[in-house]
C-alpha positions as CSV (number, residue, x, y, z in Angstrom):
1,M,-63.3,-22.0,-3.9
2,S,-61.0,-24.8,-4.6
3,R,-61.1,-27.8,-2.3
4,D,-57.4,-27.3,-1.4
5,E,-58.1,-23.7,-0.1
6,L,-58.8,-23.0,3.4
7,P,-62.4,-21.9,3.9
8,D,-63.1,-18.4,5.4
9,L,-63.6,-19.4,9.1
10,E,-65.4,-16.2,9.9
11,R,-68.4,-17.0,7.6
12,L,-68.7,-20.7,8.9
13,S,-71.3,-21.5,11.4
14,L,-70.6,-23.4,14.7
15,A,-72.0,-26.5,13.2
16,E,-69.8,-26.2,10.0
17,K,-66.8,-25.7,12.2
18,D,-67.6,-28.7,14.3
19,D,-68.0,-30.7,11.1
20,L,-64.6,-29.3,9.8
21,I,-62.9,-30.3,13.1
22,R,-64.3,-33.9,13.0
23,A,-63.1,-34.3,9.3
24,L,-59.6,-33.0,10.1
25,W,-59.2,-34.6,13.5
26,P,-58.3,-38.1,12.1
27,L,-55.6,-36.5,9.9
28,H,-54.2,-34.7,12.8
29,V,-53.8,-38.1,14.6
30,V,-52.3,-39.7,11.5
31,V,-49.8,-36.9,11.3
32,G,-48.7,-37.3,15.0
33,H,-48.2,-41.1,14.4
34,L,-46.2,-40.4,11.2
35,R,-44.1,-37.8,13.0
36,A,-43.3,-40.4,15.8
37,E,-42.3,-43.0,13.1
38,V,-40.1,-40.5,11.3
39,E,-38.4,-39.6,14.4
40,E,-37.8,-43.3,15.2
41,L,-36.5,-44.1,11.7
42,Q,-34.1,-41.1,11.8
43,A,-32.8,-42.5,15.1
44,K,-32.2,-45.9,13.6
45,V,-30.5,-44.4,10.6
46,R,-28.1,-42.3,13.0
47,E,-27.5,-45.7,14.9
48,L,-26.8,-47.5,11.8
49,E,-24.6,-44.8,10.3
50,G,-22.8,-44.7,13.7
51,K,-22.1,-48.5,13.6
52,R,-20.9,-48.3,10.0
53,S,-18.3,-45.7,11.1
54,Q,-17.1,-47.7,14.1
55,D,-13.7,-49.3,13.8
56,S,-10.8,-50.4,16.2
57,H,-10.1,-46.8,17.4
58,N,-13.6,-46.1,18.6
59,S,-15.1,-49.5,19.5
60,S,-14.2,-52.9,20.8
61,K,-13.7,-54.2,17.3
62,P,-10.3,-55.7,16.7
63,P,-7.9,-54.0,14.2
64,S,-8.2,-57.0,11.8
65,S,-11.8,-56.0,11.2
66,D,-10.7,-52.6,9.8
67,G,-9.9,-54.2,6.4
68,L,-7.5,-52.5,4.0
69,A,-9.4,-49.3,3.5
70,K,-8.1,-46.2,5.3
71,P,-10.2,-44.4,7.7
72,P,-12.4,-41.7,6.3
73,A,-10.8,-39.1,8.6
74,K,-7.8,-38.9,10.8
75,P,-8.8,-40.1,14.3
76,H,-8.7,-37.4,17.0
77,S,-6.1,-37.6,19.5
78,L,-7.2,-38.4,23.1
79,R,-4.3,-36.3,24.6
80,K,-4.5,-32.7,25.0
81,S,-2.3,-30.5,22.9
82,G,1.0,-29.8,24.7
83,Q,0.1,-32.4,27.5
84,H,3.0,-34.6,26.3
85,P,5.8,-33.5,24.0
86,N,6.7,-35.5,21.0
87,G,9.4,-38.2,21.4
88,G,10.4,-40.4,24.3
89,Q,8.4,-40.0,27.6
90,P,9.6,-40.3,31.1
91,G,9.7,-43.8,32.5
92,P,10.9,-46.6,30.2
93,T,14.5,-46.3,29.2
94,G,13.8,-47.3,25.6
95,Q,16.2,-48.9,23.3
96,T,18.5,-46.0,22.2
97,L,22.0,-47.0,21.2
98,K,24.8,-45.8,23.4
99,Q,28.6,-46.1,22.9
100,V,30.2,-48.7,25.0
101,D,33.5,-48.4,26.8
102,K,35.0,-51.6,25.5
103,P,34.2,-52.4,21.9
104,D,34.8,-55.8,20.5
105,R,36.9,-54.4,17.6
106,V,38.7,-51.2,16.9
107,L,39.5,-49.9,13.4
108,V,41.9,-47.0,13.4
109,H,41.6,-44.5,10.6
110,R,44.9,-42.4,10.4
111,P,45.4,-39.1,8.6
112,P,47.8,-38.9,5.6
113,A,51.5,-39.0,6.3
114,H,52.0,-35.5,4.9
115,C,50.0,-32.4,5.2
116,P,47.9,-31.8,2.1
117,A,48.4,-28.0,2.3
118,C,52.1,-27.7,2.8
119,Q,53.4,-31.3,2.3
120,C,55.2,-31.2,5.6
121,P,55.3,-34.7,7.4
122,L,52.7,-34.9,10.1
123,G,53.5,-35.8,13.8
124,K,51.9,-38.2,16.1
125,A,48.1,-38.5,15.5
126,A,45.7,-38.5,18.5
127,V,42.0,-39.8,18.6
128,V,39.6,-36.7,18.1
129,E,36.3,-38.6,17.5
130,T,34.9,-42.0,17.8
131,R,31.9,-43.6,16.1
132,Q,30.6,-47.1,16.9
133,V,28.7,-49.4,14.7
134,F,26.4,-52.0,16.3
135,D,26.0,-55.1,14.0
136,L,25.6,-58.8,14.1
137,P,28.5,-61.1,13.7
138,P,28.4,-63.8,10.9
139,L,25.8,-66.4,12.0
140,R,26.5,-70.0,11.4
141,F,25.9,-73.1,13.3
142,E,28.5,-74.7,15.3
143,V,29.1,-78.5,15.3
144,T,30.3,-80.3,18.4
145,E,31.6,-83.8,18.0
146,H,31.5,-86.2,21.1
147,Q,33.9,-88.8,21.0
148,V,33.7,-91.9,23.3
149,L,36.9,-93.6,24.1
150,A,37.5,-97.2,25.1
151,A,40.4,-99.0,26.9
152,T,40.9,-102.6,27.4
153,C,41.9,-103.7,30.9
154,A,44.7,-106.4,31.5
155,C,41.8,-108.7,32.6
156,G,40.2,-108.4,29.1
157,Q,37.4,-106.1,30.2
158,V,36.7,-103.3,27.8
159,C,35.9,-99.9,29.5
160,R,34.4,-97.0,27.6
161,G,33.2,-93.6,28.3
162,E,29.6,-92.5,27.9
163,F,27.8,-89.9,25.8
164,P,26.3,-87.0,27.8
165,E,22.6,-87.2,28.4
166,G,20.5,-86.2,25.4
167,V,23.3,-86.9,22.8
168,S,21.5,-90.1,21.4
169,S,22.1,-90.0,17.6
170,P,25.0,-90.0,15.3
171,V,23.8,-86.5,14.2
172,Q,21.1,-84.2,15.9
173,Y,20.2,-80.7,16.6
174,G,21.3,-79.1,19.9
175,P,19.2,-77.6,22.5
176,A,19.8,-73.9,21.4
177,A,18.7,-74.8,17.9
178,W,15.7,-76.6,19.3
179,A,14.9,-73.7,21.4
180,A,15.1,-71.2,18.6
181,V,12.5,-72.9,16.4
182,V,10.1,-73.3,19.4
183,H,10.5,-69.6,20.0
184,L,9.9,-68.4,16.5
185,T,6.9,-70.6,16.0
186,H,5.3,-69.8,19.3
187,H,6.4,-66.3,20.4
188,P,6.4,-64.3,17.0
189,M,3.9,-67.1,15.7
190,M,5.8,-67.6,12.5
191,P,4.5,-70.4,10.3
192,V,6.3,-73.7,10.5
193,Q,7.6,-73.4,6.9
194,R,8.9,-69.9,7.4
195,T,10.7,-71.0,10.6
196,A,12.3,-74.0,8.8
197,Q,13.5,-71.6,6.1
198,L,14.7,-68.9,8.4
199,M,17.0,-71.4,10.2
200,G,18.7,-72.0,6.8
201,D,18.8,-68.2,5.9
202,F,20.2,-67.0,9.2
203,F,22.3,-69.9,10.5
204,E,23.0,-72.1,7.4
205,L,21.0,-74.7,9.2
206,P,18.0,-75.5,7.1
207,M,15.4,-77.8,8.9
208,A,12.5,-79.9,7.7
209,E,9.1,-78.8,8.8
210,A,8.7,-82.0,10.5
211,T,11.8,-81.3,12.6
212,V,10.2,-77.9,13.7
213,L,7.0,-79.8,14.7
214,A,8.9,-82.4,16.5
215,A,10.7,-79.5,18.6
216,A,7.3,-78.1,19.4
217,K,6.0,-81.4,20.6
218,E,8.9,-81.8,22.9
219,A,8.5,-78.4,24.2
220,V,5.0,-79.2,25.1
221,V,6.2,-82.2,27.3
222,R,9.0,-80.3,28.9
223,L,7.0,-77.1,29.7
224,S,3.7,-78.7,30.7
225,P,4.6,-78.7,34.4
226,T,5.5,-74.9,34.2
227,V,2.4,-74.1,32.2
228,G,0.3,-75.9,34.8
229,A,1.9,-74.1,37.7
230,I,1.2,-70.7,35.9
231,G,-2.4,-71.7,35.5
232,E,-2.8,-72.6,39.2
233,A,-1.3,-69.4,40.3
234,L,-3.6,-67.5,38.1
235,Q,-6.6,-69.1,39.5
236,V,-6.1,-67.7,42.9
237,A,-4.9,-64.3,41.7
238,E,-6.8,-61.2,43.1
239,V,-6.9,-59.4,39.6
240,A,-6.3,-60.9,36.3
241,H,-7.0,-60.0,32.6
242,A,-8.4,-62.1,29.9
243,D,-8.9,-61.7,26.2
244,E,-8.9,-63.8,23.0
245,T,-8.0,-63.3,19.4
246,G,-8.7,-65.4,16.3
247,L,-6.0,-67.3,14.3
248,R,-5.9,-69.9,11.6
249,V,-4.9,-73.5,12.3
250,A,-4.6,-75.7,9.2
251,G,-7.0,-73.3,7.5
252,S,-9.7,-73.3,10.2
253,L,-10.6,-70.5,12.5
254,H,-9.4,-71.2,16.1
255,W,-9.0,-68.8,19.1
256,M,-5.9,-67.9,21.2
257,H,-7.0,-67.4,24.8
258,V,-4.8,-65.5,27.2
259,M,-5.0,-64.8,30.9
260,A,-2.5,-62.6,32.6
261,T,-1.4,-60.6,35.6
262,T,1.6,-58.3,35.9
263,L,3.9,-61.3,36.5
264,L,2.1,-64.3,34.9
265,T,0.9,-65.0,31.4
266,W,-1.0,-68.0,30.4
267,V,-1.9,-68.7,26.7
268,A,-3.7,-71.6,25.0
269,C,-5.4,-72.3,21.6
270,H,-8.9,-73.8,21.2
271,A,-11.3,-74.2,18.4
272,K,-14.0,-72.4,20.2
273,R,-14.2,-68.8,21.4
274,G,-16.7,-68.9,24.3
275,R,-17.8,-70.8,27.4
276,Q,-16.9,-74.2,26.0
277,A,-13.3,-73.1,25.5
278,F,-13.4,-71.7,29.1
279,D,-14.6,-75.1,30.4
280,D,-12.2,-77.1,28.4
281,L,-9.2,-75.1,29.2
282,G,-10.1,-75.1,32.9
283,I,-8.6,-71.8,34.0
284,L,-11.3,-69.2,33.7
285,A,-14.2,-71.4,35.1
286,G,-12.5,-71.7,38.5
287,F,-11.4,-68.0,38.8
288,L,-13.0,-66.1,41.6
289,G,-11.1,-62.8,41.8
290,T,-11.7,-59.8,39.7
291,L,-11.5,-60.4,35.9
292,I,-10.7,-57.5,33.7
293,H,-12.0,-57.9,30.1
294,D,-13.8,-56.3,27.1
295,G,-17.3,-56.9,28.4
296,W,-18.0,-59.8,26.1
297,K,-21.0,-61.7,27.4
298,P,-19.3,-65.1,28.0
299,Y,-16.8,-63.3,30.3
300,R,-19.7,-61.6,32.1
301,D,-21.4,-64.9,32.7
302,L,-18.5,-66.2,34.8
303,L,-19.0,-66.3,38.5
304,C,-16.0,-64.0,39.3
305,K,-16.1,-60.2,39.9
306,H,-15.9,-58.2,36.7
307,G,-14.1,-55.0,35.6
308,Q,-13.9,-53.7,32.1
309,C,-10.7,-52.8,30.3
310,N,-10.2,-49.0,30.3
311,A,-8.9,-49.3,26.8
312,H,-12.3,-50.5,25.7
313,H,-13.9,-47.8,27.7
314,L,-11.9,-45.1,25.9
315,R,-12.9,-46.6,22.5
316,E,-16.6,-46.5,23.3
317,L,-16.3,-43.1,24.7
318,T,-14.4,-41.9,21.6
319,Y,-17.3,-43.1,19.4
320,L,-19.8,-41.3,21.6
321,F,-17.6,-38.1,21.6
322,E,-16.6,-38.1,18.0
323,D,-19.5,-39.6,16.1
324,L,-22.5,-38.7,18.4
325,G,-21.2,-35.4,19.6
326,Q,-21.8,-36.2,23.3
327,A,-19.7,-33.8,25.2
328,W,-19.8,-35.7,28.5
329,A,-17.9,-38.5,26.8
330,G,-15.0,-36.1,26.0
331,R,-14.8,-35.1,29.7
332,M,-14.8,-38.8,30.7
333,I,-12.0,-39.5,28.5
334,D,-10.0,-36.7,30.0
335,L,-10.8,-37.9,33.5
336,L,-9.6,-41.6,32.7
337,L,-6.4,-40.4,31.0
338,S,-5.7,-38.1,33.8
339,C,-6.2,-41.1,36.4
340,Q,-3.8,-43.2,34.2
341,Q,-1.0,-40.4,34.3
342,R,-1.2,-40.4,38.1
343,M,-0.8,-44.1,38.6
């Protein structure tokens, strides 16, 4: 009989059976341990594969981390079929163009003088249809010259007018141009070079990059009291939202921090992302209300009350539902979305 064949148990004595059990029992124990290790490794593989499949639609990862590759599959919609029709939804009015009662200019397009069918002269024409084109007028800078006059009194005293406040140089940019470059560099966050170029392309008013930077520095001085007042108001708010996103400053990674309510928004840039930035900026560290955030640990370490943003809840639930097949996560998604629709 081959050593690999099972012996005939009916012919074995009790002692031989005991010997066989003693020989095989260590192997049974090893197999049990190996089975547990295999199950553990399989769980780790599933976890790693799940993390690899995570992107901005099913986790708290920012969209910038998705890279240029397209997702392997089209993300599942979180709304039920037929729940909302395509197109505009009730609520916000949107930006659809509508004809105005008093257009700035009217161009009349008359019919021919004679009928093309019978060549008879046509009578008085009437408006049968109107179409309106919304466009931008020619954009160009406007130059305002300030002239100061002087007159000599009979006593010999020379009296002269005064330039308005802020008109301090023979040539300078006005407040609207100054505000435009500040808006472009800080709201759409355009690079300084592009802002300077755009002022020339749009308004025929090219600027040096140094001029754009000077406008930003003056805005800092003028707006500091307003920014401070916003920060003080946020510190005593009952509920506020906080987040941060990365950006490049002179080639180095910095972080744009934001804290906001429905009426107030405070934004600041810092070289650090976490607690050091919170302490240096001086807004979050003193906040004691309820802070809504993405669950990042430096936020959780703050002394305030905490609530996680439902957008992040939905992303995490999407991962559990789509990638791990956990049905309860799908039901929770439906519950959160139904709560949102009732608000």
